[in-house]
N, C-alpha and C positions, 0 to 999 in steps of 0.2 A: 504494500499499499504505499502511495504517496501522500505524504500530508503538506501543507502549507500553513506556515503558522505566522499571522499577520501581526506584527508587535513583537519584538524578541526581548521581552522584558522580563519581569519575574515569575508571571502566570505563564507568558508563551514559553518561555525559556525552559521553566521547570515541567511543564507538560512536554515540551522535546524531549528533555533528559529520559523522563520516566517511559514514555512511549516507544523510544528506542530501545532503550535496555530490556523493557518486557515483550520485544519483538512484536509490536503493534504497526510499527511504522518502518517501512523499508528504506523510504527516503525521504527527507525531510529539507522544505524548502523554505528560507525566510524572508521576510518582506518587512522593512522598517525605512522609515523616512530619515534614519541616523545611519550614515555610511559607518561612522564609528563601531554603532551595536552591530550591525551586519558584519563587520570584520572582526569583533571581539568573539560575536556568535560562532563565527568560523574557526577561529582559532582554538577555541575552546570546545570544539567538537559538539556544540548544541545543535547546529544545522549542516547540513551538507554541502548548501549554496543558497547564495542569496539571487533574487531575481527581481522582475518588476511583477505588480499585482497582477496585471493581465497574464503575464508568460507562467507565472506559478500557478493562476486557479485553472488555466487550461491546461496545465500537466498533473492537476491534483485530482485525487479520489475525495479526501476530505479537506475543508478550510477552516482554520481555526481563526476567528476574530479575537485578540487578544489587545485591542488598542483602547484608549480611553472611552468611556460610554459614547458620547456625542459623535466621535468619529466613527464607533461601530456601525451607529444609526445611519450616518451618511454614507458609508461604502456599502451597506447590505443591500438596496437595490439594485445598484450597479454589479453587483456580484450575482445576485439572483437572476439579473437579465442574462448573464454570460453563461450560465450553468443551466438555464430553462432548457428542458429538453432531455437532459443527460441524468446520469445516475450520481452525479457528484452530489456532495452533503456539505452545508455551511452551516457552521454553530459560532456563537459567542459565547464569551467567558464574563460578560458584564455583569458588574453588582447592581445595575436597575434593569428592569423589563419592559417597563408600560410604555416607554418611548420607541424601544426596539419592535414592540410588538405592533404599534401603530403603523411605524415605517415599512413593516411588511405585509399587514392584514390584507391587502386586496393585490399583492402581486400574484399573478397567474404562477409562478414556481413556489409558491410560500410553501407547499410540502417539503421542499427539500432543504428548509430551514429548522434547525432546531435551537431554541433558546436554553441556553444552560446557565448554571451560576455555581462553580464550586467555592464553596465556603474555606477557603483557605487563601493564606497569604502572611506575609512578614510587613516591618515597617520599611523595607529596602526595595529598590528599583533598579531597571537596567538590566541586561544581561549577566552581568556578574553576582547579580543577586540570585540568579536560577540555582536550584538545590534540589536532589532527587527526593523522594519519598514526600515530597511537600503537601501531596493530597492524601495519604494514606490515611485511610479511616476517619477522613472528614465527610461533611455533610456536601451533595451535590443537589441543586434543585433543578428539574427541567419543568420550564413553564409551559402551557398551553399545548400539552402533546397531542390532544386531539386533532391538531390543526397540522401535523406533520405527518409526511407519508411512513408507511410503516417501516420500509427498509430504512429511511433517514433516521427514525427514531432508534431503531435497533443497534443501529451502529454508533451513534453516539451513546446508548446505554453500554454497549459493550466497551467502548472506551474508557467510560468512567469506571466500570469494573475492574478494567484492567489497571486503573490507577487507585485501587482498592477503596472505591468512594461509596457512601450511602446514598442512595438515590431518593429523593421525594418529589414528589408532583405538585403543581401550584398553578392557579392562573395568575397572570403578570402583575395583575393589581394587587391582590391579595400578599405576593411575593414581595412587591414594593413597599408595602405598609411594615411586613415582619422586618424586612432588614433596617427601614428607618429607624425602628426601636431596637435592635439587637447588633447592628454594626455602624450605621451612620452616625446616630447620637454619640456613640463611644468615641468615634474619631472628631467630632466636633468639641465633645467634652474635652478631650486630650489637647486640642489646638488651644483651646480656650484657656485652660490651666498652665500650659505653658506661656501663652502670652502674657498672662496676670503677673507669673514669676518672674519672667525677663523683665516686665516693666517695673517690679519691685526691686530687683538687682540693679537696675539704673539707679535707684535712691539708695540701696544700702548695698553695697559691695559685701560679695560674698557669703550671701544669702545661699546661694546653691552648694557652698560647700556642706550644709546642714542636710542637703538632701539625701535621703535614705532609699531604701529599696521600692516603701511604697510609691514615693514621689516618681522614682524612675519607672515601675511599671504602669503607673498611670499615664506618664507623658510619654509612652514609648511611642503610641501612635502619633504623635506630634512629629515623628521622623517620617512621616510617610510623606510620598509623592504629591505636591499640588497638582500638577497636571493631570495626575490620574481622578483624584479627588474632588476638585473644583467643578468638573464636569457632572460628578455622582450627585454633589449637594444640587446642581442647579436642575439635573434631572428628575430627583426624586423630590423637589421641593415642596410639594403639596403635603407629603406624610411627614419628611423631617420637621417641616414647621410645627406640625400637629405634636410630633416628639419632645421638639424643643419647649412648647407650651406646657406639656405634661411635666416635662423634666423642672422647669421653673417653677410650676407649682409647687413640687416637692422640695426645692431647694428654699423656698420661701416659709415652707414649714418648719424646716430646718431652722432657717434665721430666725423666726419667731421665737421657738422654742429655746434656743441658744441666747436671745436677747433675754427673755423672762428666767434662763437658769433653769429650766425644767427639767431636770435630770430624769425624772420619772418618764415624761414625754418622750425625751431623746432614747432612753433604754427602750421604751416600748416601739416606737419606729425602726429602730436598728434591728430589735430580735423580727419585727416583721420582715424587715429587708434578708437577715438571715436565711429565710427560706428559699431564697434562691439557690442556696446549697444543693437543694434537693432535686432541682431541676438540672443543675449543672454536674452534679455527680451521677 
């Protein structure tokens, strides 16, 4: 099988590494606007060759869209035009699904597209961030499976199973609500805390010398690439704003209880929050 990876970063590069190692792909073509990324990916053995989008799509059985979500949406209709009437399959790895569902819904080749979201990643970016086993035992979401041709869906399911992922099926809108609360708000919180501490650091030197493990784990996501996350926030703005409003509401409850030195109330809130352990474990 020949696979094209469009966007040779953390996700695209990690996919390529494991799909080759696990003998799912025989040949991997990389497409990236960055010549440096192309060269690094070839030198590191992530891809076999780099090519233009058109040439790569024409030579491939499976096309993986691993660019920022707004770029995925822009590119998908043209790729569907190019693969219409063939057995080629295209899938995206984006963190939002509403916009790409809208971009593809009326296309005559819609059945050749499978909307997927592997819930895996790190705060690093670029081909040098690619690592093996990134997806093992993580959740993968396939959206709107009923709109896919049977063979398209089977191929992407097979790929995700080769990656040792657990597959869940959702509609696009429900997916975007869920990720706003469990993924996107976490990144916004991390960015906001980092900005708050950096602002305070300007006033009081060395505050960061006091930073311990709790701070480091909370702001880890603030190292994430803005080119990836700004489009995600914009594409999923409706549900992210809802999540922010809910988060602010909870913060204000904490603020009020702290101002009132209400230790019993604070303890009760934290015990309620501790219930998240049952879900995460």
